[in-house]
N, C-alpha and C positions, 0 to 999 in steps of 0.2 A: 504494499501499499504504500503511495509516493505521500510526501509532506505536503500539508496546507500550507498554502501559502498567506505569506506574513500581509497586513493589509498596507497599506501604504504610511499611513501616518505613524506606523510601530518602524517601518525602515526608516525615513528620516528621521525620527529616533534616536534610532541606532547609529544610523549615519553622523549626526551630530556629536551624540557623545564620541564617535573615535575621531571625528574632525580634530576636538578638543584633546585630548589624549595625547594626540599627535602633534599638536600644535605645543602644549605643555612637555613633550619628550622632548621636540626638538629645540626650542626655545628656554622654554624657566628652566629645565637642568639645565643645560649648558651654562648658562647664567650664574648661578650658583655655584659651579666649580672654578669660574672665571674669577668670581669674585675673589675666592681664597689666594687664586692665583697672586691676583693682583694685591691683594693684603701683603702678601708675603715680599713683592717686589717692592713695593712700597716703603715697607720696613724696615728693609734692607738697604735700597737707594739712604733712605735719612741715614741708617748707623754709619753708612759708607762717608758721609757730606757730613755728618759731626765727628766722625775720626779726622776727616781731615782739615774741617775746623783746628782741632786741636793740634796736628802737626802742625798747621801752618803758623798760631800762636805759640805755639813752643819755639819755633825756627825764628819768629820775632824775639823772642825774650831773648834766645839764645845772641842774635846779633847784638841784638842792642847794650850788651853786654862787655861787648869790644870797645875799648875808648878811640880806638879810631873810626868809631863811628858819634864824634861829641863835634859840640856845636853847630857850625855850617854844613855838618854832614849828617846830620841827624834823622834826615829823610830816608838813608840810603837802604836802612833795613826795611823800612814800609818798600820802598822800590823793590825793594831782591824776591823779598815774600810775595807782590804782587806779581813781578813777573813767574816765577816757582809756581804759581796756583795758574797762570796763564799757562805757561805750559804743561802742564800736569790734565789740565782739561784738555788742552786739544791732543796732547796724545792720547787719552782716556775718548776724543771722538773720533780720532782719526783709526782705531782698536777698533770701534765700534762700528765706524762705516765700512772697513774692509774685511768684515765679516761674511763669509759664504752663509747661505740659505743651508743646508740639511737636503742631503738628497734621501727620499720616500725610502723606506725597504723594500727589497726585490720581491718580489713572491717567487717559493719553491718550484724548481722544474719538476714541472710533473714528471713521475714516473711511471714507465712501460709494462703494463700488463700483459704479463703472457696468456694468451688462450687458458683456460682451463680445457681439459680431458676429462672424459667421465671415467669412473674409476674402472681397476680393470682393463682400461687398454691400454695398449701398447706405445 
């Protein structure tokens, strides 16, 4: 006995539920994973920036201790730190721009299968 065909409103209701589930699967769920990924990226970049700030301040304090930079040369430690920061940012930018996109992994080669013979056949 053949199953009874469904009514049009029931088919439309099932289609609507299917579309909502598909849209949620393809948009909302990936965005949740992306949020965590971006959170780690932002947190890491803030920590790297804070480390760079502390390193530049330590370099400035080190250079200010030298008596060479007294009186008329008091601007030199600031200029040296500024040039060092600009060079570091340029090196980081050049390293980011030079990065090549990774290739997608190749699919494994298909293994040929020998035709099977009935058991007992030579």
